[in-house]
N, C-alpha and C positions, 0 to 999 in steps of 0.2 A: 428925560428918561423917566418912565413910570416907576413908582415904588413897587416892591414885590407884591404887596397885598392888592394894589390896584391892578397889577398885571394878571394876577390870578382871578380877580373878579371879571376882568375883560375876557380872559380865556374861557371861563365858565359860561359867560354870556354868549360868546361866539359858538361854543360847542352846543349850547342850548338852542341856538337858531338852527344849526344843522339837525339836531334831534327833532325839533318841531317840524322841520321840513319833511323828515322821514315819517313822522306820525301822520302828517296831513296826507302824504302819498298813500300810506297803508289804509287809512280810513276811507279815502275816496276812490281807491282802485276797484275794479270790477272782477278781474280774474283772480282765481284762488292762488295763483303763483305769486302775486304781489300782496294781496290782502291777507292771506293765510300764511304762506311760507316766508313772506317778507323778503323776497329776492330783489332787493333794491338798496341803494345807497345814496347818501346826500353829503355835500361838503360845501365849504366856503373858501374862496380864493381872494387874494388881494388884487388890485387893478392890474398888476403886472403878470398875473396868472400863477402866483405861488400859492400852494395849498396852505391854508391857515388853520382851519378847523374841520373836523369830520365827525359824523355820527358813528356810533359803534355798530357798523354794518358789515359788509363783506370785504375782507382784505383784497380779494382778486379784483373787485371793482375799484376800491379806493386807491390802491397803489398805482393803478394805470390811469386814473382820472387826470393827472397833470398833463399827460400827453394829449388827451382829447381837448382839454382847455387851451393848451398851447396852439393846437391846430385851428381852433376857432379864433383865438386872439390874432393869429397871423393873417386871418382872412379879413380883419378889420371890423370885427363885431362892434356895434354901437349900443349904448344904453337904450332900453326900450325894445330891443330885438331878442327873440329867443331862437337859438340855433340848435339844430339836431345833428347827431353824428352816431354812426355805429361801425364805420369802416375800420376793421382791425388793423389795417396798414396805415391808418391816419389817427391813431390814438385810441381806437376802440378795443374791445376784448374779443367778443364774438358777436355775430349779427343779432341774436335775440336781445342783447343788451343795448338798448337805445339810450343815449346820453343827451340830455338837454343842458345847454349852457346859456346864461344870460348875464350881461353886465348891468350893474345897478348904479346908475348915475356915475359918479367918479369914486364910489365908495369901495367897490369890490365886485366879485363875480359869484353867482350862485350856480350850483351844478347838481343834477340828479341823474342817476343811472338806474334803469329798471329792466329786468329780464321779462320781455313780452312773450306770452305763451305761443305766439306764432308770428313769424315775419316773412312768410312765403317760403319759396324753395320747393325742393322735390318731395318733401314729406311733411305731413302735419306735425306741428310743434317745432319744426325747423331745427331738428337735431339728427340729421340722417347719418347713420353709421357708414353708408356707402358713398358719401360725397367725396369727390376727387378735385373739386374746384369750388371757390368761394361762392360763385353765383348759384350753385345747387343748394346752398344753405339758406338762401333768402335774399331779400332786397338789400342792396348795399347803399348806405347813405353817407356820402362824403359830407364835410361840413356845409350845411345849408340853413338859410334863414327859414324858420318854420312859419310860412304863410298859410292861409286857408287852402290855396291850391296845392302846396307841397304836402300838407297834411292829408288832403283828399287823395293825392297820388299814392302816398305811402300805404294808407289803409286799403286802397283798392287792390294792392298787390299782396295782401295778407288774408289769411282765412279768418272767418268770424270778424268782419270789418267793424261791426258795431262795438264789439268787445274791445277790439284793438283801439278804436277811437276813444272809448271810455277810459282806458288805461293811459293813453297819451294825454288826454285832458287832465287826468289825475296828476300826472307829472307836471303839467303846466301849472296846475293849481298850487302844487307844493313850491314851485319856483316863485310864484307870486307871494306866498307866505314868507319865504326867505327874503325876498326883496323888501317887503314891508318891515320885517324885523331888523334888517340891516339898517334901514333908514331910521328906525327908532333908536338903535344903538348910536348912530351918528348924532342924533339930537340929544341923547343922554350924555355921551362922553365928549362930543365935539368932533368934527371931521378930522382935525389935525391930530387930536389925541387918539382917535380910532386908527388912523393910518400909522402913527408912531407905535401904537400898541401892536399892530399886526407885524411890523418890522421886528419888534422886540420878541414876540412870540416865535417867529421864524428863527431868529438867532438863538433864542433860549433852547429850542428843540435841537438845533444843531450842536450847541455846546453839550447838552445832555447825552446825545448819542455818541459824540466824540469821546466823552469821558467813559462811557460804557465800552466802547471799542478798545480804548487804551488799557482796560483791565484784562483783555484777552492776550495771552502770550503771543508775541510776534512769531510768525512762521507761515509756512505754506502747507495747506491741509487738503488732501484729495478725497474724493468719494465717487462712487458709481452706482447706478441702479438702472432699471429697465422699465419701459412701457410694454405692455403685453399686446402687441399688434396694433394696427392702425385702422381697423375696420375693413380693410381690403385683404391684408394678410394677417397671420397670427404669430409670426416670429417676434422674438424680443427685440426691442429697439433701445440701444444704450444711451444713457445720459451721463456725462462725466463733467465734473467740476473741480477746479483748483481754486480754493479760497485762500487768498494771501492777506495776512494782517500785518500792517506796518504802522506802528504808532497809533494814530487816531483815524486811520483809513482802512477800508476793507475793499478788496477787489475779488469778484467772482468771475472766473474765466471758464467758459464752457467749451473751449477748444478740445476736440476729440469726441464731442457728442455726434450722434448719427446725423446724416443729412436729412433734410425735410422729406416727409413720406408722401406716398400717393394718397393716403387717406386723410382723415381730418384731425389727427392728433398734433398737428403743427402749432407752434406758439408764435404769435407776433411778439416783437421785442418788448412792447409795453407790459405784456403779461409776465414775461420772464423777469423784468425789473421788479414788478409788483411782488412776485414770489420771493425774490432775494431781499427786498426791503422788509417784508414780513419777518423773515428769518432773523435778520440782523437786529431788528427792533425787539423781537421776542427774546433773543438771547441777551442783548445788551441792556435794555431798559424798557420793559413792557409798559411801564406806567408813564412814559414820556408823553407830553402833550402831543396830540395828533396833528402835527404840522409837517409840511414838506421839508422843513429844515432838517428833519431826521434822515432825509434821503441824500443830502449833499455829500457826506463823506463816503458814500457807497458807489462803487463803480461796477458796472456789469459789462463783460466782454463776451460776445458770441459771434462766431463767424457767420456772415450773411449766407443764407441758404441752408443753415443747419436746422435741426428740429426745433430749437428754441429761439431762432431768429429767421423765421420763414420768409421767403419772397412771395409776393402775389403772383398768380392767383390761387395759391395753395389754400385748401380747406382748413379751417382752424377751430371749428365749434368744439371738438373734444380737447383741443390743446388748452383752451381756457379752463376747462373743468378738470381733466385728468392729468395732462402733462404738467400743468401748474402745480398739482398736488405732488407729483414726483420730483419736481424741481425743489420744492420745500424739503422733501425727504433727503435728497442728496446734499443740499446746502447744510441742513441740520446735521447730517452725518459727518460732513467735513468739519464743521465747527465743533462737533462732539469730540474730535481728536485733541482739542485744545481746552475745552471747558465741559462740565457736565451738562448734558441736554436730555430731554425725554426720548424714549424710544419712539419709533414711527407710529403714527396713528393709522387709521384704516387706509389712507392713501388714495382715496377715490371719493367722488361725489355720488356714485351710484345713480346715474341719470336714467330715468324711466319716462318714456312718452307714450301716450295713446292718442289716436286721432282719426278723424274722418273729415270730409268737407264740412260736416255739421258741428264738430267739436274738436278741441285740441286740449290736451292735458299734459303737464310736465311737472315732475317732482324729483327731488333728490332725497336720499335716505342717509340717516346717520349710521354710525358704527362705533368701533372702539377707538378711544384715544390711547396713546402709549403711556405706560407707566413712566414716572420720572424720579429724579432724586428726592423730591419732597413727598411722594405718595403715589398711590395707584392711579391709573387712568380712568376717567369716567366712561360709562357705557352709553351707547345709543345717542351719540352726539355727532354733529357735523364738525369736521376737523380742518386744520390748516387754512386753505384759502376760502373755505365756505363758512358762513356763519348764519345760515338760514334755519328756519323751523321746519318741522314736519307738517304735512297737510293733515288736519284732523279728519278722522274717518267720517264723521258726520257731514263735514263740508264736502268731502269728495263724493260720498254716496248721494248727497242731495242734488249735486249739479251735473254728475257724469254717469254714463251707463257702466259703472264699475261697482263691485262689491268687495270689501275687504273681509276675507274669511279667517285670517289670522294675522296678528301683529304682536310680536313678543321678542324678548331678549333671546340670544343664543348663548346659553350658559357655557362657561369655561372655554370660550373662544379667544379670550385675551391671553397673551403669552404669559407664562409663569415667570416668576422672579421675586426678588425682595419686595418689589412693588409691581403688582400684576397689571397687565394691560386691560383696558375696558373691553366689554363684550360687544359683539355686533348684534344685529337684529334680523328677524325673519319677517317678511311681509308677503302675504299671499293675496293675490287679486283674482277675482273671477270676472271676466268681461261679459257684459250683458248684451252687447251688440257687436257685429262685425266691425273690425277696426284695424289700424296699422300700428304695430308696436315698434318702438325704437329703444335699444339699450346701449348705453355708453358707460361701461364700468371698467374697473381695474382690480388688481390684487385677487384675481381668480386662479392664478397658478402659483404666484409667489406671495406668501403671507408677509404682513408688515414686520420689519426687522426689530428684534429686541436690541437693547443697548446695555453696556456695562455688564455683560454676561447674562442678561435676561433672554428668554426664549422668544421666538417669533410668534406673532398672532396667527390665528387660523385664517386661511384665505376664504373669500366669499364664493358664492355659486349662484348661477341663474338656471332655472328649470321651467320648462313649459310642459304641462301635462305629465310631469314626472321625468321628462327627458332633458338632459343637460343642454344648455345653450352656450354659445360663445360669449366672451366678455363684451363684445361689440357686435350688434347685429340689428337688422331691420326685417320684419316679416309680417305677413297678414295673419290676423287672428279671427277665429269664428266665435260667435256667441256661445258661451259655456266654457271656453278655454280657461285654464287655470295657470297663472304665472306665479312663480315663487322666487323671490329675491332674498338671498342670504348674504348679509354684509360682513366684511372682515372684522376680526377683533384687533385690538391694538397690541403692539409688542410689549414684552415685559422688560423691567429695568432691574439690574443688579442680580 
C-alpha cells in the first residue's frame, strides 16, 4: 500500500498527464470551437477501463467517458491502436463529440473527447433543431479502429473536411502525448507501483464520496422541472426524479419522466448518468480526486424509452446540451430538500450555430449562476454540465463572416435574495453572408428557480431583426440580418 504522501504525488502526476493532453489538443486544434472555446476533455483510465484521473474540463464529457471506454474495451482494443466512437447509444454523448480511445501497453488507457464543428447531417454545424432521427444529425461512428481509410471516410462525410482532419489529427496528437507521459510515470514509479496506485486512487475516491453521501440525511426527495419543447413542438416536457439516500448510497429514479420526444432533446443514458454524478459529487465532496470511484455508490434508474434514456434512432444532439442541464436542476432541487444547495443556474448552454457549405461555426454562451448559501452567483459563466470558454470576438470576426455588434452583461437579471443570482449576457451578431442559423436554447419561458426563498432569475430571449424567435429553431439568414441572444440570469438564494 502506498503511503498517503506518495499517493498524492501519484494522483497529481496522473492529473498532470490528463491536463497536458488537454493543453496539447487545444494548442494544435484548428477550429475555434476547440482552440478558443476549449470544447474538449481528456482523461486517463486503468487497463480495466476504470477512470483514474481527468483534466478540469467538461462534466458532460467526463461523466459519460467510462461508457465509451467500456465499449472500446469490449471490442478487444489492443495497445498501439487508436479507436474512435461518437455513437450516443454506445457510450457517446452526441455526434459532434468524437471520442478517441487508446490502450498504452499494459499500463492504462488514454482518452480524449472533442466537439467537432461539423460531423455532417442535415445542417451545417450538425446541431439541427428539426432533427427527428440520429442520422439527420451527422455521421454515426460505432467503436472503430482509426485507420487511414476510416479517417478518410469520416472526414469525407463532414463539411470543411480539411479542418475536420486537422482537428482529428490534433486529438491523435494529444493521445500520443498522454501515452508518452504514462510510460514515463511507469519508468518513474515502476509498473507495479503505478498499477497499485491506480487501484488505491479509485478506492480512495469511492471512500470519500461514500463519506459525503453519509452526511446527507436518509430519505426520499422528489423534484420536477420541464424542457421547453423539443424543436418540433413547443409544449413543456416534464422531467421527474426521486432521489433516495440510504447510508452511503444514492439512487436517482426518473420514473414518471416524459417519454422520448420526436425532436432532439432526448438523452442517452450515459449523459443522464453523467449529470447525476456531477450533482452528487458537487453536493457531497467537490474536492474529491477526479476518479471513477466516485461513481460507484451512485445508481441511476430511468425507464427505457423515456426522455432521459432514449432508444435509437432518436435524435439526441440537444439532449446532451439542454436536457442534461435540466437533469442537473431537478437532481439538485431534490437534494436541496435535504441539504443546502445553490439556486438554479441559467439551465442552458445557449447553442448558436451558423453555417454554409463553406464554413461552420458553433458556440455556447454563458449566463448567470445561481446564488448559494455561501454567496452570490457569478455572472456570464457557463454552468452545470458545461465548462467551456466564450469565443473571443477577435477570433470570431477574423475567421467567419460574422460581426459582434454588442456583447455585455444583462444587469439585474439574476434573481433577488440574500445572495443574488448572477446576471446573463446579451450578444448581438450581424451576419455578413447568407447562411443557415441554428438555435438550441432553454429557459426562454421559465426562468431559473430560486432556492431557500430567493427569487427566480430572468428568462432569456432570442430575436432576429427585433422579432422574437423560438427557443429552438433553424432558419436561413440573409447578409445584414441581426441576431440578438439574451441569456438567463441565475436564481437567487435566501
